[in-house]
N, C-alpha and C positions, 0 to 999 in steps of 0.2 A: 689686604682683605684675606680672611681665612677661606680656605677651600670649602665648598659646599659639603656638609656632612651627609651621611646616609640618614634615611628616614628613621627617627627614633622608634624602636620596636614597641615601646610602651603605648604610644598613641595608636598604632595599628592594632595591637592586641585589645586595647580598650574598645576601639570602634567595632572590631569583630565581635567582642563579647556582648556589646549592646545590641548588635544586629541579631546575634544568636538568641538573646533574651526575647527580642521581639518576635522571632520565628518559632520559639518554643511552644506557645499556645497552639499554633496551627499544626505543628508536628504531633503534639499530644492529642489534638482533636482527631487527626487521622488515625493515630494508633488506637484510640479508644473506640472509634467508630468501626474499625475492622474487627474488634473483639466480639461484636454481636450484642443483642439487646435482650437476651433471656426470654425469648418468645413473644415479647410485646411488640416487636417491629412489624410482624405480620398484621397485628390488630391496627397499628397506626397507619401502615401502608394502605389498608383497606378503608378505614373509617375516618382517619384524621388528616392525613397528608393531602389527599385530593382536594378536599374543601379548603384547607389552609393554603395550599399552593395556588388554587384558583382565586381565592380572595386576595392573596398577596399580589398576583399578577394584575387583577382588576384595580387594586388600590394604586399600584405603581403606574398603570396606564392612565387612570383618571387624574392622579396628581401630576403626571408628566404633562398632560394637556393643559391643566389649569396654570401650572407655573410657567409653561412656555408661552401661553397666550397673555397672561397677566404681566409676567415679568418683561417680556419683549415689548408689549404694547405700551406699558407705562414708561419704560426706558425711552421709547421713541417719542412719546408725547412730551416728556420734560426736556428732551434734547432738541427736538426738531421744531417745537412750537413755543411761542411766547403767549402766556395767558395769565390772568390774575391768580396769584397764589402759586405760580410755578416754582419759585425759588424755595418756598416752604415745602412743597410736595416733593421736591427733588431729594431732600434728606428725610422727610417724613415717611417716604415709601420704604425706608430701611427699618423702621421701627418694629415690624413683626418679627424680625430676627431676635428681638429680646424676649420673645414669648416661646418657651419650649412647647413641643407638640402636645405633651400630656397636660399642660396647663390650659391650652386652648380648648381641649376636650372637656376638662374639668369645669371651666367657666361656662361653656355653652350648654352643658348638661344642666347646670343650675339656672341659666338664663331662660332656656326653652322648656323648663319643667312646667307642667300644668298649673302649679301653684307659684311659679317663679315671677320675677318682676316684669318681664315682657308680657306675659299673659295677664297679670294683674292690671298693668297700665292700659293694655288694649281693651280689656273688659270694662274698665272705668270710663274710657273714652266712648265706647260703643254702647254702654248701658247694659251690659250682660252680667248677670249674677252667677249663673251656673258655669263652672269651668268646663263642663262637658259640651257646652254650646259653642266653644271657640277652640279650634285645633290649629296649632302651628306645626310646621314640619318637625319631625322627630329627629334629633341629632343622633340618637342611638341607632344607627343604620350604616350600611356600607356607603351610601351616597353622602350621608353626613360626615363620615370619616374622610372621604375623599375631598369634600369641599373644605373642611376645616384644615386638613393638612396642606391643601393647595394654597390657601390664603395666608398661611403662616410661613410657607417655604418659598414662595415666589421671589423674595429678595435675592436668593442665590442667582437666579437668572437675571434679575434686574441689575445687580451689581456688575456682572461680567459683561452684559450686553451694553449697558450704558457706557462703560469704560471704552468699549469698542467704538460706539457711535461718537463719543467725544474726541477720540484721538485719531480715528482713521477715516471717518465717513465724509468729512467736509470737502476735501479736494475732489473725491470721486463723484460726489453728488453735483458739484459744480461742473465737472466734465460731462456728466450725464445730461445736465440741463443744456449745456452748450451744444450737445449732439441732438437735441430735440426731444428728449424724454419728457413727457408731460409730468406735472407735479404730482398728479394722482398715482402715477406708476413708479415714482422714485423709491418708495418704501419696498414694495415686493419685487422690483426688478434690480435694485442696486443695494439698498441698505440691508434688506433681509438676507440675501445670499452672503453679503460681507460679514454679517453677524453670526452666521451659522456655527463657527467654532466656539464663539463665546456662549451662544445659547446651549450648545451641546455640553460644554463644561458645567454651566450653571445647572442644567437639568440633571446631570449625573450626580452632582453634589446634593441637590434636593431629593432625588430618588434614594440615594444612600441614607439620608436622614429619615425618609419615610420608611425604608426597610429596617432601620435601627429602632424605630418607635415601638414601644411596648405599652406605655401608659394609655395613649389615646386610643389605640386599637382595642385594648381590653375594656376601657371605660365605655366605648361606643359599641361593644358587643360584636366586634369583627375578629374572627379567628384567623390570624395570619401565621406565617411560619415563625416569626419571632415569639409570638404568644405561645405557639406549640412547643418551642424549645423550652421556654420557662416552665410551662405546666408539666411537661414530660419529666423534667428534673425535679421540680418541687413537689408535684402531686404524686408522681409514680416512682420517684427515686431511680429512674432509669437513665443513668449517665450515658451509656452507649447509644441508646435510642435518641437521646437529645443531641449527642454528637453527630449522629447520622443526619438528623434534620438540619443541624447547623452547617454541615457540609453542603447540603442542598442550598442553604442560603448563600454560601460562598460561591456556588455556581451562578446564582443570580447576580451577585456582585461582579464577578468576572464577566458575565454576559453584558451587564450595563456598561462597564468600562470598554469592553471590546466593541459594543455597538457605537459608543461615542467615537472611538478611534476609526471604526469602519466608515462612519458617516462623513468624515472629513479627510479620508485617506488621500484623495486626489486634489484636495484644496490647499493651496499655498498662498499666503498673503505677505507682501513685502512693500514697505514704503520707500519710494524712490526719492522722496523729498521730505522736508519737515512737515509733519502732520498739521493740517489746517482745521480749525474748529468749524463745526457746522453752523451755518447761519440760520438762526431761529426765525420762523415765520410767525408774525403776529396774528393771533386769532381774535375775532370780535363777535359779539352777539351770541347766538346759539352755539356756535363752534367753540368759543371760549368756555361757555358754561358746561358743554358736554365734556370737554377735556378736563375741566376741574372735577366734575362728578366722577369721571372714569379713574382719576387718580385718588380721589377721596374714599371711594367705596372700598378698595383693598385695605387701605390703612385703617378704616373704621372697623371692618370685620376682623382683621388680623391683629389690631393693637388697641384702638381707642375704646371699643366696647369692652373687651376683656380687662383692660387696665382700669377703666372707670368702675366696673363691677367689683374687681378685686379691692380697689381703694375703698369703696363704700362698705363692702362686707368686712374688710379688715378694721375700719373705723368703728363699725357697730360692734364687732367682737371686742375691740379694745375697750369701748365704753361699758360693755356688759360685764366682762370678767378679766380684762387685762390680758397679759401674755402668760401662758402657763409655763412653769419651770421646765417641763419636758420639751417645749418648743425652744426655749433658750439653750437647753442641752443639745438639741439637734442643730441649732445654729452654730454652737461652739464646735461640734463634731464636723460640720460642713467646712467651717473655716480652717480647722486644723488639718484635715486630710487634703484640702485644696492647697494650702501653703506647702505642705511636704511634697505633694505631687508636682506642684509648679517648680519647686527648687530642683527636684530630681530630673524633671523633664528638661529644664534649662541646662543643667550640668551635662546630661547625656547628649543634648543637641550640640553643646560646645565641643565635646570630645569628638563626635562624629564629623562635624563640619571642619574643625581644626585639623583633624587627621587627614581629611580629604585635601585641604589647602596645602598642607605640607607635602603630601604625596604628589599633587599636581605640579608643585614647584620643582620636584625631582623626577617627574614623569614616571611615577611608580603608583598610579592611582587605581589600579584594577581592584584590589581588595577593598580599598576605602570607598570607592564609588559604589561597589556592590553592598557594602555595609550601610551606606546612607540610604540606598533604595530599600533594602530589607527593613531597616529601622523605621522607614516611613510607611510601612504597611498598615499600621494600627488604625489610622483614621478611616481606611476603606473597609475595615472589618466591623460589623455591627457589635455593639457593646455586649450583647447577650452571648454572641459567639466567642468573643475574646475572653469573657469571664468563664465560660464553660471550658475553654481550652486551658485556662489557668488552674482549674480544679485539680487536674492530674499532676502537674509538676509541683504544685503547692502541697498536695497530699503526699507525694513521694518525699519531698523535703522534710515534712513533719515526721513521717515514718522513719526516715533515716536518722534524724536528730534524736528521736525518742529511742531508737535502737542504740545510738551512741551513748546516751546517758543511762541506759537500763542497768549496766553493771554498777552504777553508783546508787541504785535504789530508787531512781526517779520513775514514776509511773508514766506511761505513754500519754501524750497530750497534743493538742493542736497549737503549734507554735506560730505559724503564719496564718492558716485558715481561720483560726480563732481570734485573730487580731485585726485591727484597722489597717495594718501594714499591707495586707492582701489587697485592700481597696486602693492604697497608694500605688502599688505595683500596677494594678489594672489601669488606673487613671494615667499613670506615666506612659505606659505602652500605648494606650488608646490615643492620647493627645500629643505624643512625641512628634508626630508629623508637623503639627502647628509650630512647635518650638523650632524644629529643624528648618522649616520654610522661612521663618522670620530671621533666624540667625544666619542662614545661608545667604539670604538677600542682603543683610547688613554686611556680611563678610565680603561679598562681591564688590561692594562699593569702596572697599579699602584697597588702595593701590598696592600691587606687589612690590613696588620699590621700597615701601616701608619695611617689608620683611627683609629685603636685601640690606638696607641700611642698618637695621637692628643686628643682623648677623655679622655685618662688617665691624660692628662695635663690640663683638664678643658675646652677645646675648644668646642664650639657649632658646629652643623653641618654646619652652614653658615660660621663660621670662619674657619673650616677645609677646606671647598671648596675654600675659598678666599686665605688662606695662604699656604696650602699644595698642593692641586690638581691643581689649576689654573697655578702656575708656571710650573708644570710638564706637563700640557696639552698644552703648547704653540705651539709645533710643530703640534699637531693634530688640534688645533684651527686655526692655520695659513693655513694648507692645506684645511680645511673645508671652511674657508673664501674665499680662492682663487677659489675653485670649485664653490661655490654658486655665487660669484660675476660674474664669467665668464658666468655661465649658465643664470643668470638674463640678462646680456648684450645681449645674443643670443635669448632670449625668444620672440617669435612672436605671437602665437595664443592668449594667454591670454592678451597680450598688445593690440591687435586689438579690442578685445571685451570690455575692461575696461578703456582704456585711455580716459582722458578728452578731450574735444574739443580743438583743437589747441595745443595739447601736443604730441610731436613726440619724439620717441627714434631712435637710429641708425637703429634698425630693421624695424620700421614702415616707416622711411624715405626711406630706401632701397625698401621696399614693394611698396610704392607709386610711386617711380621712375620706378620700373619695370612694374607696372600696366599701366603706360602711355607710356612705351617704351623708356624712357630716360635712357638707360643703363649707359651712360657715367656719368650722374649726380650722380648715386648712387655708383660709384666705390670707392670713398673715404670712404663712410660709410661702405661698405662691407669689404674693406681692414682693417679698424679699428677693426671690429668685428673679422676677421680672426686672426689678430695679437694678440688680447686679448685672443682668443682661444688657441693660441700657448703656453700660460703660463702653464696651467695644463698638456698639452702634454709633455712639458719639465720635469715636475715633474714625470709623469708616466715613461718617458724614463729613468730618473735617478734612479727611483725605480727598473725598470727592469734591469738596469745595475748592481745595487747593488745586486739584487737577483742572477743574473748570476755569479757575482764575488764570492758571498757567496757559491753558489753551487759548483763552481770550487774549 
């Protein structure tokens, strides 16, 4: 057997370079914010930020309550009780994940419009002719924004909490019953404290998504920090002021993560024996009906109503005028940037994870572990903040390249910022965390003995990755590619800030149609995004089904 080689410098340098690329937008953001905002900051600090910050805090608080209650409650119902329709609802409760936040706002603005289908149907049933005689709640409000975001983001809590209930709660609940705990107290005395880490993780993910939202907040007339960043840069061309607001958003992100860590700092959970599945209690009569209604309502609000409305509107639009060539161009643009961003994210994830594996085998993993953590920052950063931070390095690159070609008679131009490649860079950095997580999980399932066997046969580290690990990583790579691809298709904030002139994706096409009130025009684009979003939901549902079958 050959002696163990030193860690190849190329993998370490490549991993560090990827981490530096991920950190560059944050460094540029701080640099730009320190530079000042040309006198507009005092105006924003007095008139814009107090209201935007207060609205953001209220949105996060309201959404946190809804996702916590709905996600935890539905996870407990489908895990602890047996009732008609339980198996269907167990995976149907994931369906709102397929609907981006801006699409849920787009749909309900049309549904709840005084001349919309809900008003028309109710007036026909009640025999009312004048629309002014029937008033439904207005979605264009802070409360409407909180409710809609909550009912589309609760699956984050549902996923993590149900996994905890399925894998850990059974034995402890049996022990509690044997010690005399009444059935009515099992949830809040045993199951709920046990699930607190899972609830905290799910709530932080949901709140990060709510903070990243720009389309729903703007459609519903709620001035949040994200909307303020966008309008400050687009309307006032004040990059430094927008950077300062973006840093305030990062403070909120750090506070959310710190709050989640603080909430479970003294809680540790360990299984001393093989996890036992929870024994479901059969419900009958009114109890079974109430459980079914409690699980159907979130799915109806978060998915069934929006999907049915989009399908009908898209069909009507198709019959009237077909699909416009501009929409087909937007679809092609979306697929193109999504493919390139997915490939780049997978390659970067492979480099970072493989470098860490090589370093751990030689106990030299300090640089590589730090590179992986830094490269994983993107998903915690709102898309608007990440895009804003990229403006500075992209602009500097374009200026440097133009200066380099100036002696050859070439006029200055935008090389990156004026191209779709800027979007690809933003998407790659934003969703690199997803790719790293899947690749790292797949890599950990490969025994280190395979690395030793490959090295004993004279294979280099690159050859080992290509011939041994890549074939074994195909399921993890496929899952990572699907998740990154779909998230890129849905991404709106970064696209709005970085897209070239005349370059539309499905998300920006829908945003433009909603901004001018042409809801029927964007129905096809919205439906395509939702259908694409169903793909990872199907994967999650299948994984949950396998988990439940394995536990049983």
